[in-house]
C-alpha positions as semicolon CSV with decimal commas, in nm:
position;residue;x (nm);y (nm);z (nm)
1;M;1,060;0,364;-1,334
2;L;1,187;0,421;-1,666
3;T;1,174;0,562;-2,040
4;R;1,060;0,351;-2,327
5;K;1,395;0,334;-2,477
6;A;1,610;0,380;-2,160
7;H;1,585;0,365;-1,776
8;F;1,501;0,699;-1,641
9;L;1,752;0,683;-1,355
10;T;2,040;0,576;-1,570
11;T;1,998;0,904;-1,765
12;V;2,041;1,102;-1,434
13;V;2,419;1,144;-1,474
14;A;2,393;1,260;-1,833
15;L;2,104;1,477;-1,790
16;V;2,225;1,675;-1,459
17;S;2,494;1,885;-1,666
18;A;2,228;1,936;-1,969
19;I;1,937;2,004;-1,730
20;L;2,119;2,259;-1,520
21;T;2,312;2,461;-1,798
22;A;2,067;2,477;-2,107
23;P;1,918;2,816;-2,138
24;G;1,602;2,877;-1,951
25;T;1,565;2,532;-1,791
26;A;1,718;2,652;-1,456
27;V;1,374;2,827;-1,384
28;A;1,051;2,650;-1,362
29;V;0,809;2,807;-1,617
30;L;0,480;2,889;-1,354
31;P;0,160;3,068;-1,363
32;P;0,170;3,412;-1,240
33;Y;0,218;3,470;-0,867
34;F;0,375;3,124;-0,809
35;V;0,746;3,050;-0,742
36;D;0,968;2,771;-0,749
37;Q;1,166;2,759;-0,401
38;V;1,429;2,520;-0,265
39;A;1,287;2,352;0,059
40;F;1,588;2,129;0,139
41;A;1,907;2,092;-0,054
42;G;2,231;1,895;-0,057
43;L;2,099;1,572;-0,102
44;T;2,227;1,274;-0,285
45;Q;1,966;1,158;-0,540
46;P;1,661;1,199;-0,308
47;T;1,361;0,954;-0,424
48;K;1,114;1,026;-0,151
49;V;0,989;1,273;0,112
50;A;0,767;1,231;0,422
51;F;0,622;1,475;0,664
52;A;0,607;1,420;1,031
53;A;0,334;1,560;1,269
54;D;0,569;1,697;1,498
55;G;0,732;1,915;1,204
56;R;1,025;1,703;1,100
57;V;1,091;1,609;0,733
58;F;1,221;1,279;0,628
59;V;1,389;1,220;0,290
60;A;1,497;0,900;0,141
61;E;1,818;0,889;-0,082
62;K;1,845;0,617;-0,345
63;R;2,168;0,485;-0,214
64;G;2,002;0,371;0,092
65;V;2,050;0,659;0,358
66;I;1,740;0,866;0,510
67;K;1,813;1,197;0,611
68;V;1,596;1,394;0,845
69;F;1,522;1,772;0,892
70;D;1,395;1,938;1,218
71;N;1,120;2,141;1,062
72;L;1,051;2,341;0,694
73;V;1,329;2,602;0,749
74;D;1,617;2,352;0,879
75;T;1,900;2,356;0,622
76;T;2,122;2,104;0,795
77;A;2,001;1,754;0,792
78;T;2,086;1,454;1,035
79;T;2,127;1,090;0,916
80;F;1,837;0,889;1,033
81;A;1,958;0,550;0,899
82;D;2,195;0,404;0,660
83;L;2,085;0,094;0,471
84;S;2,332;0,112;0,189
85;T;2,482;-0,221;0,248
86;A;2,119;-0,381;0,220
87;V;2,007;-0,155;-0,072
88;Y;2,104;-0,210;-0,418
89;D;2,186;0,122;-0,572
90;Y;2,197;0,065;-0,957
91;E;2,043;0,202;-1,268
92;D;1,662;0,234;-1,165
93;L;1,704;0,027;-0,828
94;G;1,745;0,183;-0,484
95;L;1,579;0,290;-0,191
96;L;1,247;0,418;-0,338
97;G;0,968;0,411;-0,086
98;L;0,935;0,564;0,268
99;A;0,652;0,610;0,494
100;L;0,585;0,726;0,878
101;A;0,366;0,526;1,097
102;P;0,037;0,664;1,186
103;G;0,083;0,867;1,516
104;F;0,451;0,928;1,453
105;P;0,657;0,986;1,662
106;G;0,431;0,833;1,934
107;N;0,405;0,530;1,727
108;P;0,788;0,526;1,635
109;W;0,814;0,337;1,305
110;V;0,959;0,443;0,965
111;Y;0,886;0,235;0,696
112;V;1,082;0,168;0,382
113;S;1,079;-0,040;0,026
114;Y;1,403;-0,092;-0,157
115;T;1,581;-0,320;-0,394
116;H;1,773;-0,566;-0,198
117;D;2,129;-0,609;-0,291
118;A;2,092;-1,006;-0,329
119;P;1,879;-1,258;-0,521
120;P;1,575;-1,395;-0,353
121;G;1,688;-1,562;-0,041
122;G;2,031;-1,428;-0,065
123;T;2,239;-1,212;0,185
124;A;2,347;-0,853;0,083
125;P;2,564;-0,712;-0,001
126;V;2,628;-0,960;-0,332
127;Y;2,672;-0,684;-0,601
128;R;2,774;-0,365;-0,400
129;D;2,591;-0,147;-0,634
130;T;2,747;-0,280;-0,945
131;C;2,645;-0,545;-1,203
132;P;2,933;-0,754;-1,355
133;A;2,683;-0,945;-1,597
134;T;2,635;-0,844;-1,976
135;D;2,265;-0,830;-1,930
136;S;2,153;-0,763;-1,562
137;C;2,189;-0,902;-1,228
138;L;1,914;-1,095;-1,036
139;A;1,802;-0,903;-0,700
140;S;1,487;-0,894;-0,493
141;G;1,242;-0,638;-0,322
142;R;1,213;-0,561;0,031
143;V;0,976;-0,392;0,261
144;S;1,111;-0,310;0,629
145;R;1,058;-0,090;0,940
146;L;1,308;0,095;1,137
147;R;1,249;0,214;1,492
148;A;1,297;0,587;1,558
149;S;1,439;0,735;1,885
150;G;1,507;1,115;1,841
151;N;1,643;1,182;1,497
152;G;1,826;0,823;1,462
153;M;1,746;0,478;1,393
154;I;1,780;0,256;1,708
155;G;1,821;-0,159;1,709
156;A;1,807;-0,368;1,382
157;E;1,602;-0,343;1,054
158;Q;1,272;-0,562;1,113
159;V;1,222;-0,704;0,755
160;L;0,848;-0,742;0,684
161;V;0,818;-0,882;0,320
162;T;1,103;-1,005;0,100
163;D;0,986;-1,108;-0,263
164;W;0,958;-0,924;-0,578
165;C;1,224;-1,107;-0,821
166;Q;1,403;-0,854;-1,034
167;Q;1,544;-1,005;-1,322
168;S;1,625;-0,641;-1,491
169;D;1,769;-0,315;-1,350
170;T;1,431;-0,156;-1,367
171;H;1,048;-0,188;-1,254
172;S;1,168;-0,242;-0,894
173;M;0,993;-0,128;-0,568
174;G;0,724;0,162;-0,549
175;D;0,558;0,335;-0,283
176;V;0,485;0,227;0,074
177;A;0,207;0,416;0,261
178;F;-0,033;0,394;0,526
179;G;-0,414;0,389;0,453
180;P;-0,683;0,559;0,639
181;D;-0,758;0,217;0,784
182;G;-0,430;0,181;0,958
183;A;-0,294;-0,098;0,706
184;L;0,023;-0,061;0,508
185;Y;0,007;-0,057;0,132
186;V;0,310;-0,145;-0,092
187;A;0,353;-0,121;-0,464
188;G;0,613;-0,324;-0,668
189;G;0,695;-0,332;-1,050
190;E;0,707;-0,665;-1,215
191;G;1,104;-0,681;-1,265
192;A;1,089;-0,729;-1,630
193;S;1,275;-0,573;-1,928
194;G;1,196;-0,203;-1,981
195;N;1,206;-0,212;-2,350
196;Q;1,144;-0,564;-2,486
197;V;0,874;-0,805;-2,498
198;D;0,975;-1,022;-2,226
199;Y;0,818;-1,348;-2,112
200;G;1,092;-1,496;-1,960
201;Q;1,343;-1,550;-2,253
202;L;1,575;-1,299;-2,137
203;G;1,855;-1,281;-1,900
204;T;2,166;-1,510;-1,869
205;P;2,063;-1,765;-1,773
206;T;1,705;-1,764;-1,917
207;N;1,427;-1,717;-1,696
208;P;1,658;-1,597;-1,422
209;C;1,337;-1,609;-1,177
210;G;1,236;-1,959;-1,224
211;D;0,893;-1,873;-1,354
212;P;0,673;-2,131;-1,491
213;P;0,680;-2,350;-1,669
214;S;1,028;-2,387;-1,690
215;P;1,308;-2,369;-1,421
216;V;1,582;-2,137;-1,408
217;G;1,772;-2,171;-1,739
218;G;1,508;-2,374;-1,916
219;A;1,348;-2,253;-2,253
220;M;1,075;-2,011;-2,224
221;T;0,856;-2,018;-2,552
222;P;0,494;-1,900;-2,644
223;P;0,225;-1,992;-2,571
224;T;0,299;-2,123;-2,226
225;A;0,559;-1,914;-2,101
226;R;0,472;-1,711;-1,784
227;G;0,788;-1,532;-1,690
228;G;0,907;-1,163;-1,733
229;A;0,638;-0,924;-1,749
230;L;0,387;-1,226;-1,731
231;R;0,479;-1,202;-1,347
232;S;0,212;-0,922;-1,307
233;Q;-0,057;-1,190;-1,411
234;S;0,081;-1,457;-1,188
235;P;-0,230;-1,444;-0,936
236;R;-0,435;-1,595;-1,236
237;S;-0,162;-1,827;-1,351
238;G;-0,285;-2,135;-1,145
239;G;0,073;-2,142;-0,945
240;P;0,203;-1,949;-0,643
241;A;0,160;-1,571;-0,677
242;R;0,450;-1,360;-0,710
243;L;0,408;-0,997;-0,575
244;S;0,560;-0,835;-0,894
245;G;0,353;-0,595;-1,064
246;T;0,090;-0,593;-0,772
247;V;-0,039;-0,367;-0,467
248;I;-0,033;-0,551;-0,146
249;R;-0,223;-0,500;0,196
250;I;-0,027;-0,609;0,497
251;N;-0,013;-0,605;0,888
252;P;0,242;-0,314;0,941
253;A;0,392;-0,497;1,244
254;T;0,430;-0,853;1,069
255;G;0,398;-0,827;0,694
256;A;0,148;-1,082;0,698
257;A;-0,188;-1,041;0,511
258;L;-0,488;-0,881;0,668
259;P;-0,802;-1,093;0,756
260;D;-1,017;-0,868;0,539
261;N;-0,831;-0,885;0,239
262;P;-1,022;-1,014;-0,081
263;Q;-0,829;-1,346;-0,090
264;A;-0,743;-1,372;0,294
265;G;-0,870;-1,749;0,268
266;S;-0,622;-1,863;0,005
267;L;-0,332;-2,095;0,112
268;D;-0,085;-1,907;-0,078
269;A;0,058;-1,643;0,156
270;N;0,139;-1,368;-0,143
271;T;-0,222;-1,416;-0,264
272;R;-0,357;-1,329;0,063
273;R;-0,147;-1,021;0,023
274;I;-0,243;-0,913;-0,293
275;I;-0,519;-0,669;-0,346
276;A;-0,454;-0,562;-0,709
277;Y;-0,233;-0,703;-0,995
278;G;-0,176;-0,663;-1,370
279;L;0,056;-0,362;-1,314
280;R;0,368;-0,264;-1,501
281;N;0,536;-0,028;-1,252
282;P;0,300;0,146;-0,998
283;F;0,568;0,360;-0,861
284;R;0,387;0,626;-0,686
285;F;0,022;0,607;-0,534
286;V;-0,169;0,825;-0,325
287;F;-0,527;0,785;-0,121
288;R;-0,803;1,019;-0,204
289;P;-0,884;1,224;0,113
290;G;-1,186;1,075;0,312
291;T;-1,189;0,748;0,121
292;R;-1,037;0,395;0,101
293;E;-0,947;0,488;-0,287
294;I;-0,591;0,438;-0,388
295;W;-0,491;0,648;-0,679
296;L;-0,178;0,508;-0,861
297;G;0,026;0,612;-1,153
298;D;0,178;0,306;-1,374
299;V;0,450;0,377;-1,594
300;G;0,402;0,277;-1,929
301;F;0,571;0,109;-2,209
302;R;0,542;0,199;-2,560
303;D;0,224;0,426;-2,568
304;W;0,034;0,524;-2,266
305;E;0,082;0,658;-1,923
306;E;-0,184;0,555;-1,662
307;I;-0,349;0,674;-1,384
308;D;-0,578;0,398;-1,196
309;R;-0,819;0,400;-0,941
310;L;-0,842;0,095;-0,677
311;V;-1,093;0,068;-0,428
312;P;-0,989;-0,207;-0,227
313;A;-1,230;-0,534;-0,204
314;T;-1,297;-0,716;0,087
315;S;-1,407;-1,025;-0,082
316;G;-1,391;-1,191;-0,431
317;A;-1,062;-1,189;-0,658
318;A;-0,835;-0,908;-0,658
319;P;-0,877;-0,672;-0,963
320;N;-0,656;-0,729;-1,278
321;Y;-0,526;-0,413;-1,440
322;G;-0,428;-0,587;-1,734
323;W;-0,038;-0,549;-1,794
324;P;0,122;-0,700;-2,010
325;C;-0,175;-0,792;-2,224
326;Y;-0,323;-0,430;-2,206
327;E;-0,152;-0,092;-2,201
328;G;-0,385;0,178;-2,154
329;A;-0,736;0,096;-2,252
330;T;-0,645;-0,131;-2,544
331;R;-0,472;-0,450;-2,591
332;Q;-0,080;-0,416;-2,591
333;P;0,004;-0,478;-2,971
334;N;0,364;-0,664;-2,907
335;Y;0,247;-0,884;-2,646
336;D;-0,091;-0,952;-2,853
337;A;0,136;-1,053;-3,128
338;A;0,331;-1,309;-2,897
339;N;0,021;-1,519;-2,877
340;L;0,071;-1,595;-2,503
341;N;-0,184;-1,816;-2,307
342;L;-0,217;-1,566;-2,037
343;C;-0,312;-1,293;-2,260
344;E;-0,497;-1,487;-2,504
345;T;-0,758;-1,615;-2,255
346;L;-0,768;-1,257;-2,107
347;Y;-0,850;-1,105;-2,466
348;T;-1,122;-1,405;-2,480
349;A;-1,298;-1,306;-2,156
350;G;-1,356;-0,942;-2,299
351;P;-1,244;-0,591;-2,170
352;A;-1,467;-0,632;-1,861
353;A;-1,210;-0,883;-1,736
354;V;-0,961;-0,604;-1,661
355;V;-0,988;-0,264;-1,483
356;A;-0,966;0,011;-1,751
357;P;-0,720;0,303;-1,639
358;F;-0,897;0,607;-1,501
359;H;-0,702;0,846;-1,725
360;T;-0,431;0,790;-1,976
361;Y;-0,195;1,022;-2,163
362;R;-0,023;0,918;-2,486
363;H;0,331;0,963;-2,558
364;A;0,444;1,228;-2,806
365;L;0,125;1,419;-2,742
366;P;0,068;1,669;-2,477
367;V;-0,136;1,604;-2,161
368;V;-0,313;1,927;-2,209
369;P;-0,282;2,104;-2,552
370;G;-0,029;2,413;-2,521
371;D;0,088;2,287;-2,167
372;G;0,427;2,350;-2,300
373;C;0,591;2,031;-2,155
374;R;0,769;1,797;-2,342
375;T;0,630;1,536;-2,544
376;T;0,928;1,297;-2,644
377;S;0,761;1,006;-2,402
378;G;0,638;0,998;-2,049
379;A;0,694;0,832;-1,722
380;I;0,435;0,915;-1,451
381;T;0,634;0,968;-1,115
382;G;0,433;1,130;-0,849
383;L;0,056;1,202;-0,731
384;A;-0,062;1,432;-0,468
385;Y;-0,414;1,541;-0,332
386;L;-0,436;1,918;-0,245
387;P;-0,683;1,980;0,027
388;E;-0,997;2,174;-0,049
389;T;-0,894;2,416;0,253
390;P;-0,703;2,576;0,373
391;G;-0,413;2,711;0,182
392;N;-0,408;3,011;-0,058
393;Y;-0,351;2,808;-0,372
394;P;-0,620;2,955;-0,648
395;A;-0,964;2,786;-0,643
396;R;-0,891;2,609;-0,985
397;Y;-0,627;2,359;-0,778
398;K;-0,816;2,330;-0,474
399;G;-0,912;1,940;-0,415
400;G;-0,723;1,852;-0,711
401;L;-0,527;1,541;-0,789
402;F;-0,178;1,666;-0,884
403;F;0,057;1,441;-1,077
404;T;0,424;1,483;-1,225
405;D;0,610;1,322;-1,526
406;L;0,972;1,258;-1,493
407;L;1,048;1,285;-1,850
408;R;0,822;1,579;-1,914
409;Q;0,942;1,767;-1,623
410;C;0,600;1,913;-1,537
411;V;0,300;1,898;-1,303
412;W;-0,059;1,899;-1,365
413;A;-0,389;1,900;-1,155
414;I;-0,711;1,736;-1,213
415;K;-1,001;1,928;-1,082
416;P;-1,256;1,746;-0,868
417;G;-1,595;1,665;-1,021
418;S;-1,877;1,494;-0,855
419;G;-1,848;1,367;-0,531
420;G;-1,481;1,489;-0,533
421;V;-1,388;1,236;-0,767
422;P;-1,108;1,397;-1,033
423;N;-1,250;1,463;-1,360
424;P;-1,004;1,431;-1,633
425;R;-1,184;1,672;-1,856
426;Y;-1,054;1,960;-1,645
427;I;-0,695;1,921;-1,622
428;Q;-0,488;2,222;-1,541
429;P;-0,115;2,249;-1,576
430;L;0,082;2,414;-1,283
431;G;0,409;2,439;-1,433
432;S;0,753;2,300;-1,525
433;T;0,999;2,136;-1,261
434;I;1,400;2,207;-1,191
435;G;1,526;1,899;-1,263
436;L;1,370;1,539;-1,286
437;P;1,077;1,497;-1,058
438;V;1,036;1,140;-0,881
439;D;0,803;1,220;-0,600
440;L;0,499;1,492;-0,496
441;A;0,364;1,549;-0,187
442;V;0,187;1,809;-0,010
443;G;0,335;1,980;0,313
444;P;0,209;2,093;0,614
445;D;0,207;2,445;0,485
446;C;-0,026;2,330;0,209
447;N;0,207;2,360;-0,061
448;V;0,286;2,117;-0,308
449;Y;0,647;1,968;-0,316
450;Y;0,840;1,760;-0,548
451;V;1,141;1,572;-0,519
452;S;1,437;1,646;-0,764
453;I;1,639;1,370;-0,818
454;T;1,895;1,523;-1,058
455;T;1,944;1,862;-0,846
456;G;1,962;1,670;-0,497
457;A;1,688;1,864;-0,368
458;V;1,312;1,889;-0,245
459;R;1,143;2,206;-0,402
460;R;0,796;2,344;-0,337
461;Y;0,544;2,583;-0,543
462;V;0,458;2,863;-0,326
463;Y;0,186;3,112;-0,447
464;K;0,298;3,458;-0,327
465;T;-0,019;3,629;-0,205
466;G;0,034;3,565;0,167
467;G;0,017;3,295;0,446
468;T;-0,141;2,966;0,408
469;G;-0,190;2,843;0,773
470;G;-0,161;2,501;0,884
471;C;-0,268;2,189;0,633
472;P;-0,487;1,915;0,751
473;P;-0,301;1,558;0,825
């Protein structure tokens, strides 16, 4: 979750004033008849929104607090849970993923993914949302579930998985979501530097995660180094797998791998969980309605933002999306120049050894010519599918895959093509956002919602031509 030059959440404080006071930026630029409305306000750096079937709305805040609103018109939130003691709210780190169990509230579980305020194996709080080190403080990632009773959490947090070594203050946890099969899916970043080539040589001590072939503090040099961003290639490195830079599929009650995962027979617990790897920062993902397909946004490095398509397999090796050896559809030149074995062997195997992105857009170029959005860089931070029916959005948006970019402060829709698959030849801009968007969702009113971390609000795009009726779950 970051820019190419600086972490995007570290820019929040500096940007809030500029965004809210610059001429013309306090009003979203939208097509005719669309308006941008505040749905829920008064939040503290919100990161994720989840709509319950009973009408309630849950919102995660970066600091580790979960708020709940009774319905779409409620203006006063109740605190559902406060995990701030366990959550490491620093730079790009914090409470970043939130999901409700299928059948909620009958199935009374709320799921979260967050940066844990302790090194792997440690007990929080260690840093208390600060970092006394000169570079970064070693942390970890966690997925947990919380039992709901009414509008509050009861009992203790149930930790399902702790892993995701975070040597940097960026590329931490991402989405947690349920698939149509009832499995729990989780995405996490590779925890490496956001703006330097990182194969484990960075940090004090060097190799803080203890990636092979050296122990913590050991020398990490090409061609054998397998640390830093190369953690996302750990499933093919010959040792125990890291969850960094992967998507995992787990039992929502235990955190264990499911028996129909592609490598369920492995002796390594993490390998059994992994259904995709080779990702940089797969911050947000969504399931295409009526399918098992996962569509995820992988935040780019120097040149490209990616939308990747993942069809979970039930056998064979998990698919490799190529990071850091590839960015976009081509070799990543900085990592290529480092002559690292994990990348060189992948290059020798040819482009077919990795899954090419479904769609990319390049930094410094518009997503759509003339869309009016910023082009200084990019950070894809939200995806959502709008149903074909009902709702009153114009036909050009129906069934589309919507996505947003935090740095460009815009939302676009990819229209469906053959078989309902998004066709990147037909991308339709929807408009700009107010503040920096970090999540997209479709609400029960069939409107597209976005979470604005800088304005402390969840906002929605409403098409002003009449009522929408209910939206399918």
